[in-house]
N, C-alpha and C positions, 0 to 999 in steps of 0.2 A: 164623695162621701154619701152614704145612705142615711135616710131619716126614717123614723118609725113613729107610728101613732102612739100616743101615751094616754093611759087611763089611770085615774086615781082609785084608791081602794073603795070609794063609795060608788064607783061606776061612772063618774063624770069624766068627760074627755078633757085632757089638758093640751099643752103646747107640744108639738112634735119634737122629738129628741133625736140628736145625732147618734148614730151607732159607732162604736169604736173601730178605728181603721185596723187595729191589730187583729181583729177577727173578721170584720166585714171589709175586706180589701178589694172586692169586686172580681176575684178570680173564681171562675166556674170551670172545673175540669170534669167533664162528663165521663171519660173513660175511667178515671180514678174512682168516681162515684159508683160506676157500674161494678168495678172490682170489689169495692167495699160492700155493696149490696149482695153480690154473689157470695162473698166470704161470710156475711152475716147469715144468709139463708142456709149455706152449707153447715155452718156451726149449729144451726137449730136441729139438724137431722141427728137422730140417735144412732143410725147405722146398724140396727139390730135385725133388719129384714133377712130372712133365711128360708131356703127350701132345699129339698133333697134331690140329689141326682139319682140315676138308676142304680148306682152302686150303694147308695145309702138306704134304699127302700128294702124292707124285709121280704124275703122270698124270691122266687124267680130263678132259682138255681137250675131248674130242669127245663130242657127244651120242650116246648108245648107239643109239637108233633115232629114227625120225621122230615128230613130236608126235602125229599123228592117223592113224587107219586101221589100226592093228596089233591093236587089241583089248586091248592091255596098258596098264598105267599109264604115264603120261608120266614120263620121266626126263631130267635134264639132264646128269648126270655119274655115272660109276661110282664116284666117290670121296665120294658123299653118305653121311651117317651111317647110313642104313638098308642100305647095301651092305657086303658082306663085303670087308674091305681098305680101307674108307673111313675118313674121319676120325671124331673123337669129338665129340659134340654140345657138351658143356660140360667140356672137359678141365682137369685141374689145371695151374696156371701156377706156375712157380717164384717164390717170394717169401719174405720174412722173416717168421717168426712171433714175432719178438722182442717181449717184453712187459716193460715196466719199471714197478715200483711205487715210490712215494715211500719214502724212508728210514724215516720214522716209521711208515708202514703195515707195512713189513717187520719193524721192531722189535716192533710190537704183535702181529703174527701169530706171531712166534717165541715171545714171552712167553705168548701165549694157548695155543699148542700145549704148552709145558712145563707150564703151569698145569693143562691138561686131563689130562695124565698124572699130575701130582702129586695132583689131586683123587681119582683112582682108585687111589692108592697104587701107582703103577707107575713111580715114580722111586726109584732105588737109588743110594746113595753107597758108594763102595768105594775101598780102596787097591789099585790094580792091581798084579799081580805084576811084578817086574822080570825081564826076559828078556835073557839074553846073546846068544841067537840065536832066530830064529823057530821056534816049536814049537806047532803046532795042537793037539796032544794036551793040553799043559799048560793052554792057554787054555780048551779045552772042559771039562776037569776043574774049573777054577775057576768057570766059569759053571754047571755042573751042581751044584756045591756051594751056589750061591745059590738053587737050585730055581727057575730062571726058566722061564717057559712061552712058547712061540712065538718070534717074532722079537725080537732084541735090538739096541739101538743103544748102542755104547760111546763115550762122549765123554771124550777124554783131555786132559790138561794139556799143550797143545802137540802137536807131531808126535812120534809114537811108532812108529818104523818097524818094529821087531821085532813089536810087537803087531799092527800093520796087516797085516804079511805072515802072521802066524799066523792071522788071521781071514779072509784072502782066499779060503781054500778052504772057508769055511762060508757056505752060501747064506743062512742066517737070522741072520747076525751081520755088522753093519757097524761099522767103527771110523773115527771122524771126530774131529778136534780140536774141543774145546769152543769155541763161538762161530762155527764154520764150518758147522754143520749147518743144513739148510733146514727149513722147516715140513713139507715132504713127508717128509723123513727121520724127523722126530719122530713124525709120525702113522703112518708105515709100521711103526714098531716097537711091539710090545706092551709092552715094558719098556725104559726108558731108564736106562742105567748111567752115572753121572757120576763121574769121578775126584775125590776129595775135594780134592786140591790145586787143581784147576781151579775148584771152587766157592769156595774160600778166596780165590783170586786175583781172581775175578769180584766177590766181595763187597768186597774192598779197592778195586778199580777203581770200583765203584759209589759207595763212600764218597767217593773222590777226585773223582768226577764230580759228586756232589751239592755238595761244597764249591766246586768250580769254578763250578757253576750259581749258587750263592748269591753268589759274588764277581761273576759276570757280571751278576746281577740288581741288586746294589748299585751296580756301575759304570754300569749302564743308568739307574738312578734318579738318579745324580749328574749334574749338568749337564756335558755334554761340550762341549769347545771344538773345534767343527768349522769347517772353512774355509767362509766364506759363499759361497753360490752367486752366479752372475752376476746373477740377478734381485735377490737380497738386496743385493749390492754396489751395483747401480744405484739401488735404492730408498734405501739409506743415503746414497749420493752426492747424490741429488736432495734428500733431507731436509736434508743439510748445506748444500747450495747455497741452499735456501729459508731456512734459519736464518741463513746469512751475509747474504743479501739483506735479510732482516728487520732484522738488527742494523745493517746499513749505512743502511737507511731510518730506523731509530730514531735513529742518530747524526746523520744529516742533519737530521731534525726538531728534535733537541735543539740543534744548531748554529744553525739558523734562529731558534729561540726565543731563544737567547742573543744573536744579532745584533739581534733586535727589542728585547730588553731594553736592550741597549747604546744603540741608537738612541733609545729613549724616555728613557734617562738623559741622553743628550747633549742631547735636546730640552728636558728639564727644566732642565738646567744652563745652557743658552744664554742665557735672559733674565737670570739672576743674573750671569753673566759680563759680559753687555752693560751691566748696571747698574753693576757694579763698575768696568768700563772707563770708563763715562761719568763716574762719580764721580772716578776717578783723573784723567781729562782735565780736569774742572772744577777739581780741586785744582791741577793744573799751571797752568791759566790764571790762577787766583788768585795763585799764587806769582809768575808772570810779571808780573802787574799790580802786585803789591806791590813787586817789584824795580824795575819802571818808575817807580812813585811815588817810591821811595827815590832813584832816579837823578835824577828831576826836582828833588827837594828839594836834593840836593847841588849841582846846577847853579845853583839859585837862590841858595844860600849863596855859591858861588864868585862869582856875578855881583854879589851884595851886597857882598862883600869888595872886588871890583874897583871898584865904584862908590864905596865909602868911601875907597879909596886915591886915586882920582882927585879926590875932593873935598878930601882933605888936601893933595894936590899943588897944587890950585888955590888954596887958602887960603894956602899958603906963598908 
């Protein structure tokens, strides 16, 4: 953990304060800082430099002299690059020098620059003086009280217009809001003066950011209910249709098996039913025969009675 000197608003030196590890973590990545500085300097270029080639220069459409017989070198136009008033061989062409770095690279470069200054004990915390109006003399006296050498970069808690105007006339002092400084600004200065309120706010924001990252990581681990893609929906639909076809096929096979069982049962019951039916028919035939015999006996009795009556009448 780095510590930095601390100065009060009246210029008196206080107890050294610890710098937040969220920003001053000790990582110094020089290649990344080099990329950031190059990108910063490239972005300062306007890219408007321009010059004319031999085809852009007016005139020179006539051959100055004949090709052979003069003793001089052959020439095709007086606007060639070797002639005075001619074009430029490889002229600058207007174009954009814009260079963009990824956000994580920019963040790493800024932290590396601040860590580099903190390792050399060139980071100072201070309660900046409150100014009712811009006053360069008061700011200069405050900085001289801290015994700073060389160029100084003052990072304020938000925009401080009076302090900015007070330092505008000092060539070796720059005033920028904390968080808006570039890697080039930090490396330009020999000493970085940071307002204590800005460091406190940055530490609070870093804590909130760490909490938010933990929540995001926990949310990422939890299963998320995302809308299925077209491919997933099609595969699900195909699986459902296959499942439905399999269930229908299984139901049809079960139904056919049940029909076969019913047919077998009917086939097994058919002989027994035929036998029962035959037995019932035989019993009916026997009953009819018995009735017929009974009817014949009664007829015989009636005939016998009639014969007896006839015999009695004949005797009489």
